[in-house]
C-alpha positions in Angstrom: -16.5 -4.0 -12.8 -14.0 -1.2 -13.0 -11.1 -1.0 -10.4 -12.3 0.9 -7.4 -10.4 4.0 -6.3 -9.2 4.7 -2.7 -6.7 6.5 -0.5 -3.5 5.3 1.2 -3.7 6.8 4.7 0.0 6.9 5.1 -0.3 10.0 2.9 -1.5 12.0 5.9 0.5 10.3 8.7 1.2 13.6 10.6 -2.6 14.1 10.9 -3.2 10.6 12.4 -1.2 11.0 15.6 -4.1 11.6 18.1 -7.7 10.6 18.4 -8.9 14.1 17.7 -6.7 14.4 14.6 -7.9 11.0 13.4 -11.6 12.1 13.8 -10.9 15.3 11.8 -8.7 13.7 9.2 -11.0 10.7 8.4 -13.9 13.1 8.1 -12.0 15.2 5.6 -11.0 12.1 3.5 -14.7 11.0 3.4 -15.9 14.4 2.5 -13.5 14.4 -0.5 -15.4 11.4 -1.8 -13.1 8.5 -0.9 -14.9 5.3 0.2 -12.0 2.9 0.4 -8.8 3.3 2.3 -5.6 1.4 3.2 -4.6 2.0 6.8 -1.0 2.9 7.7 0.5 5.6 9.9 -1.7 5.4 12.9 0.3 5.0 16.2 0.1 1.6 17.8 -1.3 3.1 21.1 -4.5 4.3 19.4 -7.3 2.1 20.5 -8.4 -0.3 17.7 -12.1 0.0 18.5 -12.0 3.7 18.4 -10.2 3.5 15.0 -12.8 1.1 13.7 -15.6 3.2 14.9 -14.3 6.3 13.2 -13.9 4.5 9.9 -17.4 3.2 10.2 -18.8 6.6 11.2 -17.3 8.2 8.1 -18.5 5.4 5.8 -14.9 4.4 5.0 -14.2 0.8 4.1 -10.7 -0.2 5.3 -9.6 -2.7 2.7 -6.1 -3.3 4.1 -3.5 -2.3 6.6 0.2 -2.1 6.0 3.3 -2.2 8.2 7.0 -2.0 7.4 9.1 -4.9 8.4 10.1 -5.4 11.2 7.7 -2.9 12.8 4.4 -4.8 13.4 6.0 -8.1 12.3 8.8 -8.5 14.8 8.2 -9.7 18.3 4.4 -9.0 18.2 2.8 -9.6 14.8 -0.4 -10.3 16.7 -0.9 -6.6 17.3 -0.9 -5.8 13.6 -3.3 -8.7 12.9 -5.7 -7.5 15.7 -5.8 -4.0 14.2 -6.6 -5.4 10.7 -9.3 -7.6 12.0 -10.8 -4.8 14.2 -11.0 -2.5 11.2 -12.7 -5.1 9.0 -9.8 -5.5 6.6 -9.5 -8.2 4.0 -5.7 -7.8 3.5 -2.7 -7.3 5.7 0.3 -6.0 3.8 3.9 -5.6 4.8 6.9 -3.9 3.1 10.7 -4.1 3.1 13.0 -7.2 2.9 15.9 -6.4 5.2 19.0 -5.3 3.4 21.1 -7.9 5.2 19.0 -10.6 3.4 21.6 -10.6 0.6 21.7 -14.1 -0.7 19.3 -16.9 -1.5 19.9 -18.8 1.7 19.1 -15.8 3.8 16.1 -15.1 1.7 14.8 -18.6 2.3 15.3 -18.2 6.0 13.4 -14.9 5.9 10.6 -16.5 3.9 10.3 -19.2 6.5 10.1 -16.6 9.3 7.4 -14.7 7.4 5.6 -18.0 6.6 5.0 -18.5 10.3 3.4 -15.1 10.5 1.4 -15.8 7.3 -0.2 -18.8 9.1 -1.3 -16.4 11.9 -2.7 -14.0 9.3 -4.6 -16.8 7.6 -6.1 -18.1 10.8 -7.4 -14.5 11.4 -9.2 -14.7 8.1 -6.9 -12.2 6.4 -4.9 -12.3 3.1 -1.2 -11.7 3.6 0.3 -9.4 0.9 3.8 -8.1 0.2 4.3 -4.4 -0.8 7.8 -4.1 -2.4 9.4 -0.7 -2.1 12.9 0.7 -2.9 15.5 -2.0 -2.2 12.9 -4.8 -2.6 13.5 -4.3 -6.4 17.2 -5.1 -6.1 18.3 -8.1 -8.1 19.5 -11.3 -6.5 21.2 -13.6 -9.0 19.4 -11.8 -11.9 15.9 -11.9 -10.4 14.2 -9.1 -8.4 14.3 -10.1 -4.8 10.6 -9.4 -4.3 9.8 -11.9 -7.0 12.0 -14.5 -5.3 10.1 -14.0 -2.1 6.8 -14.4 -3.8 8.0 -17.7 -5.3 9.2 -19.0 -1.9 5.8 -18.0 -0.4 3.2 -19.2 -3.0 0.2 -18.0 -1.0 1.6 -14.5 -0.6 -0.2 -11.8 -2.5 1.3 -8.6 -4.1 0.5 -5.0 -3.3 2.2 -3.1 -6.1 3.4 0.5 -6.1 4.2 1.6 -9.6 6.3 4.5 -8.4 8.7 2.1 -6.7 9.0 0.1 -9.9 9.8 3.1 -12.1 13.5 3.2 -12.7 14.1 -0.5 -11.7 14.6 -3.4 -14.1 11.1 -4.6 -13.4 8.7 -4.3 -16.4 5.4 -3.1 -15.0 3.2 -4.8 -17.7 4.9 -8.1 -17.0 4.1 -7.8 -13.3 0.4 -7.2 -14.0 0.3 -10.3 -16.2 2.4 -12.6 -13.9 0.5 -11.9 -10.7 -3.0 -11.5 -12.0 -5.4 -12.9 -9.4 -2.9 -12.3 -6.6 -2.4 -8.5 -7.1 -5.6 -6.9 -6.0 -4.1 -3.7 -4.5 -2.1 -1.1 -6.5 -0.7 2.2 -5.4 -0.4 5.3 -7.7 2.1 7.9 -6.6 3.2 10.8 -8.9 6.2 13.0 -8.8 8.2 15.8 -10.5 11.9 16.4 -10.7 13.0 19.8 -9.3 15.7 22.0 -10.9 18.2 20.8 -8.3 17.5 17.2 -9.4 15.6 16.2 -6.3 12.3 14.3 -6.4 9.0 16.0 -5.2 5.8 14.1 -4.8 2.7 15.7 -6.3 -1.0 14.8 -6.7 -1.9 12.4 -9.4 -2.2 14.1 -12.7 0.2 16.9 -11.8 3.5 15.0 -12.3 5.5 13.1 -14.8 3.2 10.2 -15.4 0.1 9.5 -17.4 -1.9 7.1 -15.3 -4.6 6.3 -17.8 -2.8 3.3 -19.3 -1.9 2.0 -15.9 -5.5 2.3 -14.7 -6.5 0.4 -17.9 -4.0 -2.3 -17.0 -5.7 -2.6 -13.5 -9.0 -3.1 -15.2 -7.6 -5.7 -17.5 -5.8 -7.7 -14.9 -8.3 -8.0 -12.0 -6.9 -5.3 -9.7 -9.7 -4.5 -7.2 -8.4 -1.2 -5.8 -6.1 1.6 -6.8 -5.0 3.8 -3.9 -3.7 7.4 -4.3 -0.6 7.9 -2.3 1.5 11.1 -1.5 3.5 11.4 1.8 5.1 14.7 1.0 3.4 17.9 -0.2 4.1 21.5 -1.1 0.6 22.6 -0.2 -2.2 21.4 2.0 -2.2 17.6 2.3 -6.0 17.3 2.0 -6.0 19.6 -1.0 -3.6 17.1 -2.6 -5.8 14.2 -1.6 -8.7 16.0 -3.3 -6.7 16.6 -6.5 -5.7 13.0 -6.7 -9.3 11.9 -6.1 -10.6 14.2 -8.9 -8.0 12.8 -11.3 -8.8 9.1 -10.4 -12.5 9.8 -10.8 -12.0 11.0 -14.3 -10.0 7.9 -15.1 -12.8 5.7 -13.7 -15.5 7.4 -15.8 
């Protein structure tokens, strides 16, 4: 079976701030054609049952949630777990190893701390997954720090964003091979470089990258879902979501 295509809801965070906006936004995402989503960007005070109801009403399957560390995984990780369970998720992902975790002893201590949360996640029937971004690709004694964390936590899965890996020392094809069977979720995020040298996110297929070989890697290495992601736009956010969907649909055919 081909890798399914979905949408990372952090892409429309400004439109998920109230119940009315959530109703409207999830309806628009469903009308585009998306069936699968990863939930991120909804304020903690939004009622979980309301959120779950709107996902169901729009026929959206919430595959996973995601939070940045320490938000959601600090003093009250139970809140993030409750939301993931309420929304019918299979995965609960987190991102960001603190920058002050700058040696192997500190990383081991961090892994032990996250391991306690992982046990809570498992008891709730969820799969815990790490989503490395930015500084998570820094090397620690010659090895990317996210790979060290995954080795310290052997049951931890990987949610992989190719955009974050571009420009790092990490070889993307090696990641697909090494973590096959534990890397079910992948993010595609495209960009262009503006004349002033700054980076601008754009819909898939409108940027620098040809995603066809990466989608084929997903099919080859048991990736279950690819999520389109774009948190900044130069035109309507939902038009961008539509453009990315159309592009992914062509890859899937």
